[in-house]
C-alpha positions in Angstrom: -19.7 -2.9 4.4 -18.6 -6.6 3.8 -15.5 -7.5 3.0 -15.6 -9.6 -0.5 -12.7 -9.8 -2.7 -13.2 -9.6 -6.2 -12.0 -12.7 -7.6 -12.0 -13.2 -11.2 -11.5 -16.9 -12.4 -11.0 -18.3 -15.9 -8.8 -17.2 -18.9 -11.5 -15.0 -21.1 -12.9 -13.3 -17.6 -9.2 -12.5 -16.6 -8.0 -11.4 -20.1 -11.2 -9.2 -20.1 -10.6 -7.7 -16.6 -7.0 -6.4 -17.5 -8.3 -5.0 -21.1 -11.1 -3.3 -19.4 -9.0 -1.6 -17.2 -9.9 -3.0 -14.2 -7.4 -3.1 -11.5 -5.9 -6.3 -10.9 -3.7 -6.6 -7.4 -2.4 -9.8 -7.6 -2.7 -13.0 -10.5 -2.3 -16.8 -9.4 -1.0 -18.9 -13.1 -0.7 -22.9 -12.8 3.2 -23.0 -13.3 4.7 -24.7 -16.1 1.2 -23.8 -17.8 2.7 -21.9 -21.7 -0.1 -22.3 -23.8 -1.4 -18.9 -25.6 -4.1 -17.7 -23.5 -2.5 -18.0 -20.4 1.0 -16.4 -22.1 -1.4 -13.2 -23.1 -2.8 -12.7 -19.6 1.1 -13.7 -18.5 2.0 -10.2 -20.7 -1.0 -8.1 -19.8 -0.3 -8.4 -16.3 3.2 -7.6 -16.6 2.0 -4.7 -18.5 0.1 -3.6 -15.8 3.0 -4.1 -13.1 0.3 -6.8 -11.2 2.6 -9.1 -8.9 2.4 -12.5 -10.8 2.4 -15.6 -8.2 3.2 -19.3 -9.9 1.3 -21.8 -8.2 0.4 -25.7 -8.1 -3.2 -26.6 -9.1 -3.8 -27.3 -5.8 -3.1 -23.8 -4.9 -5.4 -22.9 -7.4 -8.1 -25.1 -6.0 -8.0 -23.5 -2.5 -8.6 -19.7 -4.5 -11.0 -21.1 -6.9 -14.8 -20.5 -5.6 -16.1 -21.6 -9.0 -14.1 -25.1 -9.4 -13.4 -23.5 -13.0 -10.1 -21.6 -13.2 -8.6 -23.0 -16.3 -5.5 -22.1 -14.8 -5.6 -18.7 -13.9 -7.0 -16.7 -10.6 -7.4 -12.9 -10.3 -7.8 -10.6 -7.3 -9.5 -7.3 -7.9 -9.7 -4.6 -5.7 -12.7 -4.6 -3.6 -12.8 -1.1 -2.3 -13.5 2.2 -4.2 -10.2 4.6 -4.1 -10.5 8.2 -2.4 -8.6 11.2 -4.1 -5.6 12.6 -2.9 -7.7 16.4 -2.6 -10.3 14.4 -0.7 -7.7 13.3 2.3 -6.3 17.0 2.2 -10.2 18.5 2.6 -10.7 15.7 5.8 -7.9 17.8 7.1 -9.4 20.9 6.8 -12.4 20.4 7.9 -11.0 18.9 11.1 -8.6 22.4 11.1 -5.5 19.9 11.7 -2.4 19.9 10.0 -2.4 17.1 7.5 -1.1 14.0 8.5 -0.5 11.5 5.6 0.8 7.8 5.6 2.4 6.9 1.6 3.5 4.0 1.2 6.1 2.9 -0.9 5.4 -0.5 -2.8 4.1 -2.3 0.3 3.3 -5.8 -1.2 2.2 -8.1 1.8 -1.5 -7.1 1.9 -1.5 -7.9 5.8 1.0 -4.8 6.5 -0.9 -2.7 4.1 -4.2 -3.2 6.4 -2.2 -3.3 9.5 -0.8 0.1 8.6 -3.7 1.4 7.4 -5.3 0.4 11.0 -2.2 2.8 12.8 -2.9 5.2 10.3 -7.0 5.5 11.8 -6.0 5.2 15.5 -3.0 7.5 15.2 -5.8 10.2 13.6 -3.6 10.2 10.1 -6.1 11.8 7.3 -5.2 8.8 4.9 -3.1 6.7 3.3 -1.3 7.1 -0.4 -0.6 3.9 -1.9 1.3 3.6 -5.3 -1.3 2.0 -8.6 1.6 -0.6 -9.5 3.8 -3.2 -7.2 1.5 -3.2 -4.7 -0.7 -4.5 -2.7 -3.8 -3.0 -3.4 -7.4 -2.8 -1.2 -8.7 -6.7 -1.0 -10.4 -8.8 1.6 -7.1 -9.4 3.4 -6.1 -5.5 4.0 -10.0 -4.9 5.0 -10.0 -7.7 7.6 -6.1 -6.6 8.6 -7.3 -3.0 9.0 -10.2 -4.3 11.8 -13.0 -1.8 9.9 -10.4 1.2 9.8 -10.6 1.1 6.1 -14.3 2.3 6.2 -13.3 5.1 8.4 -9.5 6.4 6.6 -9.5 6.6 3.1 -7.0 5.4 0.7 -6.0 7.0 -2.6 -3.7 5.3 -5.4 -1.6 7.1 -7.5 0.0 6.8 -10.4 3.7 8.3 -9.2 4.5 8.1 -5.7 7.3 10.6 -6.1 5.0 13.0 -8.1 2.7 13.0 -5.9 5.3 14.1 -2.9 6.5 16.8 -5.4 2.5 18.1 -5.7 1.9 18.2 -2.2 5.2 20.2 -1.2 3.2 22.6 -2.9 1.2 22.9 -0.4 3.7 22.9 2.4 3.4 19.2 3.4 6.9 18.3 4.3 7.9 14.7 4.1 9.8 12.3 6.4 10.7 8.4 5.7 12.1 5.5 7.5 15.8 4.4 6.6 18.5 2.9 8.8 21.1 5.5 7.9 18.5 8.4 8.9 18.6 10.5 11.8 17.8 9.1 15.3 13.6 9.9 15.4 13.6 11.4 18.7 16.2 13.9 17.7 13.6 15.4 15.3 11.0 17.9 15.2 8.2 16.2 13.4 5.4 18.5 14.3 3.3 20.1 11.3 2.0 19.0 7.9 3.9 15.8 7.5 3.5 12.9 5.4 5.5 9.4 6.7 6.9 7.5 3.7 6.9 4.0 5.0 9.6 1.8 2.3 8.7 -1.7 0.8 9.3 -4.7 3.3 12.4 -6.2 1.5 14.1 -3.0 0.2 12.7 -0.5 2.2 11.8 3.4 0.4 13.0 3.4 -3.3 16.5 6.2 -4.2 14.3 8.1 -5.9 11.6 8.8 -3.6 13.9 8.5 -0.6 15.6 11.5 -2.9 12.3 13.7 -2.6 12.1 13.3 1.1 12.9 16.3 3.9 14.8 14.1 6.3 15.0 10.1 6.7 15.2 9.0 10.5 16.0 5.7 12.0 14.3 4.0 14.6 17.1 3.1 17.7 18.1 -1.3 17.6 19.6 -2.9 20.1 18.5 -6.7 19.7 19.9 -9.3 17.4 18.1 -8.8 13.8 18.6 -5.4 11.9 15.2 -4.5 11.1 11.3 -4.2 12.1 8.5 -5.3 10.3 7.0 -2.9 8.0 3.6 -2.3 9.8 5.4 -2.5 13.1 8.2 0.7 11.7 5.1 2.7 10.9 3.2 2.3 14.3 6.4 3.4 15.8 7.0 6.5 14.1 3.2 7.6 13.6 3.4 8.0 17.2 6.0 9.5 17.7 4.5 12.1 15.2 1.4 11.9 17.5 3.6 12.4 20.7 5.4 15.7 19.2 1.8 16.8 17.4 -0.3 16.2 21.1 2.8 18.6 22.8 3.0 21.2 20.0 
């Protein structure tokens, strides 16, 4: 599979992409441009909670593949998303307890790609991400995942909290990373489990955290206060792997 990002350029093309319901992951707009069509595009982007970046003309020229961006460039998802049921079916077919990653608004595509890579290597059955305010499956994600995107399904859901509620009814329990949680090495992390990883800056949102069964923390002995989101995901995932092997 070629790792192609769907780049949409030009005012009419970007407006039509939004209106047709295409998933736009990021919008780049010429900083300071306030004319009617651009305002319309920004309004559509906000309606869909698309990440908006206001950038210089030089930056837009770099992003543009046609040289005719007219002050706007959009990145759309280049990969087909799975359904949550598809992920559960994989676990069932393997005769394994479900092991899922749920990402609460990871915005950096490098982090998303690295987490998908970790999920694959840790034997997770799939990754669930929100439709809004988060990175989607772009070329950068595909490259950073080092091919894992071809093997590990990614589902996109409207509401992470609601998805947790639905999966709880199927017997899956949820653990999230939080600095105030119990040290992960003291926790029983076996059985059907969903690992919830939060936003790079703000962590797991309060509403999602309240739905989790447990919060766990990673012991830290250095001079800074937190790990990168993808590194934290790796540490937590491999403690789950260790306990699953022993169980």
